[in-house]
N, C-alpha and C positions, 0 to 999 in steps of 0.2 A: 589357411588363414580367415578365420569370422574378422567382418569392420565391428567398433561398436556401433549398438544401435542410438541414435539419436533422438533426443524427447523437445519434447514443448518446455518452457520452463516454465508454464506458469497454466491452469487452467483460462486465465483470459488469453491467451498467446492461443492455444487449440480453443476456442470457438471464435476469435476472430479468426483465424485462419479455413477452419470449417465452415461458417459462413460466409468466408470470401469466396468458398470453392460453390457453394449453396445457392447465390446470390451471382448469376451471372442477368444474359441478356432476357431470358423468361422473366424475370419479375419484374424486366423496365418495359417489353411490352407485349410477349407474349401473354400475362396473366392480363395485363387493364385489356389488350386484343378482345381476348373471351368473355371477359366478364362485361365487354359491353355486348359481344353477339350473344351472349345468355341473358340482358336485361338486367344484370346486378342483382340487386338485394338478395334474395331468392340464394340466386347463385352461389353468392359470397359466402356466404353461408353455409352451407352446405360442405362449400368447399373447405373452412375451418374446422365442421365437422370431421369430414376424412382427414387433416392433416392430424387432429388430436389420437383420432381412431385408427388412422395406416400409416401414415407418416412419420410420428413423432415415436412410434412401433417399431419401428422398422431399424429408422435412425439408432434407439439404444442399439438392437440386435447388430448392427456392422459395429460400431464404434464398439461395442464388448467384445467381438469376436477376436475386434485386432489385437485389443489391451490384453486378452489373455492367449495370446499367439506370440505377441513381439516380432508379427511375421508380417508380408505383406500378403495379396490377394490369396493369394496360390495355396503359400504353405499354412495361411489360417485358416482357410475353410477347409482342406484336407486334415487340418485336426482337428476343428467343429463336427466336420463328420466323422470322423475317427473315434472319437469319444465315446459315440455308442456303436458304432458300426466298422467295426474297421479294416472289412475289408475294403470299405466305403471310402477310402483316401483317394484313389484313383477319381472318382468321381465328383469330391468336392476340387482336385486340384485341376478338373474339367471348366466346372462352373469357376473356379477363381482366373483360371485363364481365360473364360468367356470373357470376364470382366472387365480386364487388362487389354483383351482384344477394342472392345467399346470403346475403349479409354480411348487407343494407339485413333481408330476411326473417328470417332466424334474430335479428338483436337482437328486431326486434318481437314474440316472442313470449318469447324469454328473461329479457325485463325483468319481465313477469310473475310468473315461477318466482321470479327470483333478489327481484324484491318480497315471495315470503311468508316469509324468511330475513329482510325486517326484521319483520312479523311477531312471528313466531315466537320472536323476540330480545324486543320489549319483555313479550310471554306470561312468555317461562322467565326474565327478570330478575323481574314483577312475583310471578312462584311463588317464586323463594328468598329474598324478602323475608316474604311472606305466607301463603307453601305453599301445594301444590298442590289446587286445589279439588278435596270427595274426592265421590266418584261420577262427575266428571266427563268426556264421552265424550269422547277425543279426536278418534275419525271424525270425528264431530257439529262439532265445535269447528276442522277443517280445512274440511268442507265448506261451515261458514256464513262462517268468514272471504270464502274462493275463491266465492261467490254472492253478495257482496258487491260489488256492483260498484261505488260510490263510495267505499269502502275500497282496491279494488283497482284503480284508478282514481288516488290516494294515492299509496298503496304506488310503483305501477310510477312515477309523477311523478317523486317522490323519485329514484327508481334512477335513472329517464333523466336527468333535473337534475346528480346527481353524473358521473353518465360524457359527459356536454356537459362539464361545465365544467371536468374533467382534463384530456381533447383539447382542448378549447378553448387549452390555454397549450402545445401544441406537443409534442413528443417528448423533450428532456431537463429543461424544466423543467418537466412536465407528465409524458406517462408514467411517464418513467425516474424521477421525483423517487415520483411515489406506487409502483412498485413497489418501490424499495431502503426504503420506511416500509412499506406492508403485502407487501410476500413474507417478510419476517423472520418479521411478528409468524404469519403463515397457520404457519410452519414451525415458533413456537414456541407457540404452541397445539396441531397437528398431538401434537408428540411429547407436549406433557403429555398429550394425551388415551392415546399408547400407553402411557404410564408408570403413569394409571390403569388403561386395559383387561389390561395384560400381569400388575397385582395380581389377578385379577378368578380364578374356579375356571376358567370353562370355556377360558383362554388356552392351556392346553398342547393341548388337542383342538382349538382352533382354526388353531393355527398349524399344525398338523401335516396339518391336512384344506387349509389351502392350501396346502403348501407339499409336501405328501409324495405324487409322481404316484403314480396308480394308471391305468393307462391302459384298463385294462379297463372303467374306467366312462366312459371319454373316446367320445362318442357323432359322428359325420361334422360334423354339424351345431354340435356345439363352436368343430371347427375354424375352423369358417368367420365363425363368431360373435365368434372369437379377431382373427381377418385383420378384422373389416371395424371389432373398436373398437378396434384399435390402430391403423388409418386414421383412426379418427375424433377418437380421443382426445387428438392433435396438433396439430388447429386446423387439416389440412390442407385442401389444396382450393378453397379460395375465396379465396387471398390474401392471407388476412393475415402467413404468415408471409415472403410477396413483398413486401407493404409493409414492414415488420418488416426485412428484408433490405435494404432501397432505401434505408435507414439506416446501414447498416452502412460506416462507412469503411477502407479500407484496408489500416491497421494491425492489426486483427481478422480473426482465423479462424474461418473460417466454420465450420470444422469441426469444432475445438470449441466452439465456440456450440453447432452444431446436437448433439452428444455431449454436453456440458451438460442441452442443452433435456431429450430427449429423457430424457435418467439420474433429472434430477429430477421429473418426471411421472410416469413410472414409479415410482419409489420413493416419493411421494405417494400415489398409487394404490393399492400394496401396504400404505401405512401402512394408511390407509382403510377396505383390509379389515380388516386386521388388529384396528381396532378395536370394525368391526361384528361380523364374527365369534368374535369375546369376548364383547361381549356377547350374543347371540345364543347359545354353547353355556352360557352361566350363570346364564339366566331359566330357571322350568322355561316350559315350553310357548311358550318365543317362534320353536322351529323353524318352530311349527305355524303361524305368520304371517306368514312371509316371502315363501311365496309370492305374495302378493297382485300388487304391485307396486315399482318404486322412491321413489315421491310416496310410497308407505303406509309403506314401511320409515322417511325421510326424518321426515315432517315431520305422522305418526297414531303411530307407533309405540314412536318414541325419545323425545319428548318426557317419556312417563310414565315409561319408564324412569329415564331419568334424577334422577331425586325421587325411584324405586322402589328402582332395583336398583342402579345403577353409582355406586361410589367416588364420593365427594366433585364428584354429582352434579349439585346446589346450585351451583356455581361451573360445576361442565364445561357446564351447559346450554349457558347465555347464549352462554358462549364457543364452544360450535360454531358455535351460530348467526352466530356474528361473522365463523367461519370459513367458514361455508356464504356468505355477503355477502359478503368477501372474496374470493374464488376468483370466487363470479359475477362482482365490479366488473371482476373483472381483464382477461374476458373477456368485457366488455360496451364495455370501452374500445376495445380492438382489435378489434375488432367496426366500432367507431363510425370508427376511426380508417381501415378498410378504404374504407371509402365515402366520409371526407372530405376522404382522399391524394386518388382520384379526381379530385374534382373544385378539388383546388387544381391537379395536373398535368395532368389535361387539360381544366379549363374554369377554367381562371386566376382560380377564384374565392380571393380570400385564405381566410387557415386560420382566422379570425373566423367571417365566412362562411355560409364551406364547412361548419365544425362543428355551431352553432345552426341552421342551415337544413334541414342530415340530418339530425338529432335531432329538430325538430317535423315533418320529412316520418314519418320511422320510429313519433316518436311518435301519430302519427293513426293507424298501423297495429296498434302499443298496439291502441288506444283499439279493435280490431275483433278482437284475442287475446281482452281482457279480456268484452265482450260474447256471444264466441261457449263461455267457462269452460263454462257450464251444460250447453252440448253434447259437451264435454270430459267432464263426470263425468254423461253421461248422469240428468240431471236432467229438463233441456226439448231442443226440437229446435225449438221455436218463433223466429220471426224466421231473417233470411236469414244473418245470423252463425254462430249458434250450429245453422241448419241444412244448411250449406252440404255434399254432400256428393261431392265428387270421386272421390278413390278409396275401393275399397269399405273398409268400417268404421271410417276417418276422418270422423267426423259435425264440422261446426263450422271455423272459418277456424285456431284454434289447432292440433289437429289435424293440416289438409290439408296448413298447412303447412309443419308440424316432420315428416311424411313428405316432402313433396318438398321439402324441404333438405336433409333426412338421405337420403335413399333413391335421391335423382337429380340435384339439384345435385352437390353435395361426389363422390360418383363419378365423377361424368363428371369436372366440372372438374379434379379430382388424375388421372385417367387422361391427360386430356390435357396438363399437366404433368408425365407422365411423359416424353411423347412430344418436350415442348418443348427439356425436358435433355437425352434419353438421344439421340435422335432428328436434332432439329433444329437445337441448338446443333453447335458442331465441337468435336472434339476438343478440340483446344486452347484456345479460352475456356471449359471449364468447367476442365478443370485447371490453368490458371492462375488460377480462384478458389476452386480445392483445396487445389493441389497448390503452395501459393505460399512454402512455405519455414517459413511457420506450424505445418504441420498435426501432429497429435500421429501419435509411432512407433504407435502403433494401425492411422492410415488406411491402406490402397492407391489410390489412385485407378483403377488397372485392375479391384477388384476393386466398387469405387462402378458405376464402369460397365456393369460385367454387370450387376448387382442393378438399376442403374435404368434401364437397355436394356427386361432380356427379367424379371426375377422381381417387381418393381413394377409394370410395367403388365398383366403376367398375372395377378395376384394384386390388383389393383383391377379389372381387366374383370372378374374372375370375382365379386365383385360385383357388379357392374351386372345378370348375369347370372340370376345367385341374387334378384335385383330383381323384374327380367321376370319368375321364374319366380314372385314371389309373395311371398318372405321379405322380411319387414319388421325392419329396422333403426334406426326409429326409437324 
């Protein structure tokens, strides 16, 4: 007996939930970091062009594939491919399952990083009321908590339980309800941080560095990195947006939702970059500390700065890690929903059993990620999970899984999704989903079809080629 399919109660609910999926740690730490590495300015402009030319068309493609079929990634892609090639249902099923598997693996280690935000929230709350400990090494604090296996399992379990609890209640009563509460809070915290950052001495220099293009400083590798991040930042290539699209009713516009999701995701990444750069340009010696890693910036450099340099840092410190936790949670929800929706639609399992079963199975692999943290930090390579090295330089389950998902699973999945929407689905079927009378004035179906058939596949194929040649996007 088929289960009644839930739907978003409004277009705003879809936009908030899907934006929550797209907004993750990549917005708060990866984009500011790569913008710094690539000298801002021209890199940001190229990134915005890539978002418009590649990210937005693929976002529309995934949402329309989901809405047309009203099925999860596997069933939706089967129908998309079969619409022009009846014998290709198996190919669509394979691509769809590839996306489900990507969500499964990604969630297994993403939860660990998300747990770190909980640790730092508790710590910063303590420092707000008790003062920042004199002489404490932020690097030693991070390493100590990361290597505490029991603590890591507890933090990851807490985040996993929260994720399962939300997805357990379904789309409208669980995911959408939480998104309506958390996303406005996330936006509010980020705006508070922006106001504080703009009051810092280096804010003017930061804004110039980010938004004043200097193409003389733009290297060829920066263009590729901008292209890669424009794809990865929107949760594309793993069926999350196809799954979310399957809950869109006919009265809601795919084009308007796609435009709002991409615009909000990009805006938040830019605001986070302004905040980070304002701190960098305001604090003496900070520029020399940024080149280490995204993790170093977020969990080592920033905590101390909140209590020594940032205006109202004693308040903004805990709020910042609430922001990180909320961004991570809205992403983990969508990842679990991808797996749960597959079990519900393709295996006929009830939502409650699918959600708890998938969550438990994923947490088993989360323990593998926790056990591999020593290898990730270069502290130890003893044991299978911390010593495994399939890809050169990627030691341990954590690093191996991250590299495999980011560099292989998402680009290949995204490439086949562009082919499904641009080449396998008929013009009539895609036009019926996008140009249905509710589309905004700026949308032109012919332009979208050109980008999804030619520009997006070539761009994603370029990412795959460079991965084969040794470029690392993780």
